[in-house]
N, C-alpha and C positions, 0 to 999 in steps of 0.2 A: 671335808673330803678325805683328809689323811686317815681319819677314824674309819671311814668306809673301806679303805684299802686294807684294813686289818681284819676284815670279816671273812676273808677268803684267802686261798693260797696265792702266792706270787709266782707267776710263770716267767722264767728267764729263757726266752727263745733265742738260741744261739749261744750256748754255754762254752765259749772259748775262754781265752785268758781273762778278759774283763768280766764276762758272764759268770765264770766260776768264782772269781773274787767277789763279785756282787752276791752270788748265792751263799757263799760261806759267811759273808758279812751279815746278810739277812737272817740266816739260820742261827748265827751266834746271838742275834738279838731276839730270838724266840719266834721268828716268823716261820710259817709253813711254806716251803719252797719246792717248786718243781723246776727241773731243768730240761730243756729240749735240745737234742742234737741229732744230726743225721746218722751218727754211728753210736753203737752201744756204749754206755758209760756206766760205771759203778755208782750206786747211790752212796750217800755219806750221811752221817748223823744230821737229821733235820732237813735233808735234801733228797727228794725222790727223782731219779733220773729216768726220763722217757726218751724213746727213739722215734723220731718222725722227720720227714723231709719237707720243710716249709716251701721249698722251690717247686715241688711237685704235688704237695698235698698228701702224700703217702703217710699214713699213720696219725693224721690229725684227729681222726675219730676217737683216739685214745684219750684225748684231752678232756678234763672236766669242763663243763659248760660255764659254771660260775667261778670267776676269779676275783680276787681282791685287786690285783694289778697284773699287767702284762708289760714286760720289758723286752723289746725287740732289739737285740744287739748282735745279730748274725753277720757273718762275713761270707762273700761268695767264694766258690772254689775255682772260679776262672775270672780273669779280668777282661770281660767283653760285655757289650751292652745287653745281649740276650741273657747272660747269667745274672747281671745286675737286675734286670727287669723281672725275671722269674722269681728271684729271691726277695727283692725289696718291695716293689710295687704290687706284684701279684701275691707274694708271700704275706704281706701285711693284710691284704684283703682276705686271704684265706683264714688267717688267724682271727681277724675280726668277725668273720662269718662263723667260725667254729667255736668261739668263746664269747663270753660277756664279761668285760672287766670294767671296774669303776674308773681305773686310771690306766692309761697306755702311754708308755715312754718309748720313743723311737730314737735310736742312736744313729745320727746322721754325721755329716762331715763338713768342715769349713771349705771343702772343695767346691761348694756352691758359689763361692765368691770369685770374682775375676780380677780384683785389685792386684797389681803386680809391680808397684813402684814404692813399696814400703809404707803404704797407707794403713791406717788403723781401720779395722772393721768391728762392728758390733751387731746386735740384734736388729738395729734399724737400718743397717746397710742393705740396699737392695741386692738380692742374689742374682748373679748373672753367670751361671756355670759355663765355663769354656769347653768342657769335655763331657763325654757321655756319662761318666760316673756321677758327676755333680748334677747333671740334668735329671737322671733317674732318681737320685736321692731327693731332689727338689720336688719332683712329681709325687714321690712317696710322702713327703712332708705335707704337700697340699691335700693328698687323700686323707691323711690323718687329721688335718685341721677340721674336717667335717665331723669328726668323732668327739662326742662330749668327753672331756677329761683327757684329751690327747696332748702330749708334750713332746717336743723335739729337742734333743740335746745334740748340738753340732760340736763334735770333738775335733781337736787339732791332732797332730801326730802323736801316736802312742809310743811310749818307751818304758823301759824298766827291765827287770831280769828276763833274759831270753830275747830282748829287743835291743841289741847293742850294735847295730850297723854303724852308728856314728863313731863309737869307740874304735871299731875296726878301721874306719876311714882315717881317724886321727893317727892310729898306730902305723899305717902304711905311708903316712906323710902327705895326704891330700891337703892342698893349701886352703881350700875354701875361699869364699868371696863375700860379696856384700848382699847376699840373699838373706832376707829375714826369715827366720824359722820360728815355728810355734810348736809347743809340745805339752803333753800332759802325761804324768806318770800313770801307769795302769792302775795302781792302787787308788790314786786320786780320781780317776775316771769312775771306778766302781763306787767310791764314796759319793761322788756327785750324783750318780744314779740313785743310790740309797737315799740321799738327801731329798731328791725330787719326789720320791715316793711318800715322804713324810710331810712335805709342805702342805699347809692348810689350803692356801689359795695360790697355786702356782701359775706362772705365766705360761703361754703356749710355746715359747722358744727361749733357749739358753745356749750360750757358747761355753764350751769347756776347754780351758787353757790354763797354764800356770801363770804366775804373775809377771814373767819376764821374757817376752819375745827377744830373740838375740840373733845377730848376724852369724851366719855359718862359720866364717873365719874366726870369730871370737870364741865360739864353743870349741872348735877343733884346737885352737891355740891353747886354751885352758886345759884341755885333756892332756895335750903333749907336755905342757909345763908341769902338771901334776905328776905325770909318770916319768919325768926326767928325760924326755925325748927332745931332740934338737928342734929349734924353732924353724918354721917354714914361712916364707914371705907369702902373704895373702894375695889372691888375684885382685887386680884393679878392675874397677867398673862401677856403674851406677847401682843404686839400690834396686833390688827386685824383691819379689815376695810381698807379704803383707804382715801386719801385726794384729793379733787377735786379742780383743778385750774380754776379760772375765768379770767385768764390773757388776753385771746384773746377777750372776750366780753368787758372787761374793756378798753382794748387798742383801741377799736372802739367806745368809748364814753359812754357806759352804766355805770352808777354809782348807786349802790344799796342804797336805802333809809335806809335799815337796814343792815349795813355791817357786823354785827356779832350777835351771839345769845343774847348778853346782850341788844342790841338795839331792837331786835325783840321781845324777851320774856318780857322785862321790862314792857311794857304797859299791859301785860296779867297777871301780878302777882296779888296776892290777895290784895284787897283794904286795905290801912292802913299800908302796910309794907314798 
C-alpha cells in the first residue's frame, strides 16, 4: 500500500502549522506535494499551493482527481458545531467526492474520550465524546471508516514554537493542579503523519501523544524552576483529565523527537535560564 501512495501527489488539506511542516517534510523526501488552504499561499520548492474552501466546496474543482494520498488536517475558523460540521464531516465528504486517493489520513482529536479521572486511554477505549467538537470528529471518523485505506490519527494537545500558552501561564504564577495533560510537539505530529503514509499495512486508528502524560502542576512547576521563578503551591484536588497512550504508534516504528514536555519546552524557555 505504501508503494501505491508514491504513484501520485500527496494533498495536504488544511496547510496550517502541522500541515506545512508535513508538506516540507514530504517535499524534502522527494514527494510531489499539494497544499490546500482557504487563503492564497505561496508555493515552495516541491510544494504547489492551491486555494480552496473545504467547508463550502469553493475551488475544489481545481484539485487533481488522482492522488497518491490525502491528509486532512484542517482547523475550523469558529468554535461552534455548525463550523465543525461544515469543515470536518461535510468537508471530508467533499474531498472524497472530488478526488481519488489510495490512502486518506484524517487528523482527529483525543476530545472523543470522556475519561476524566486520570484513566489511561488507547485505541481500544470506547469513545464517548462529551462535547460537540468530539461528537462531530467521531462522526467524521465513522464516515472515513467506510473508505478503503482510511486512517484516523487522534492527536492530543499540540505545542511548540508559537504555541506557548503553558509557558505564559507558568510565568504569571498560575499554580496548576492535578489535571493530567497530554501533548505532542507539532514537529512530532507532522512526523507521525508522514510515518502513516509510509506504513505498508497500517491500522485504521492511532493516538498521537508523547511518552509522558503529566499533571498540570508538575509541568508549570518545572518551567518556573528552569526560569528561576518562585515556586507556587499547587492546587489540591482529585485527579482529573486522562492519560493518552502512544503504544500502538510507537510499536509501528514512530519515535518522537520530543518524547516529553522537558524535551519540547526546553528550547522555548527564556534565554539565559
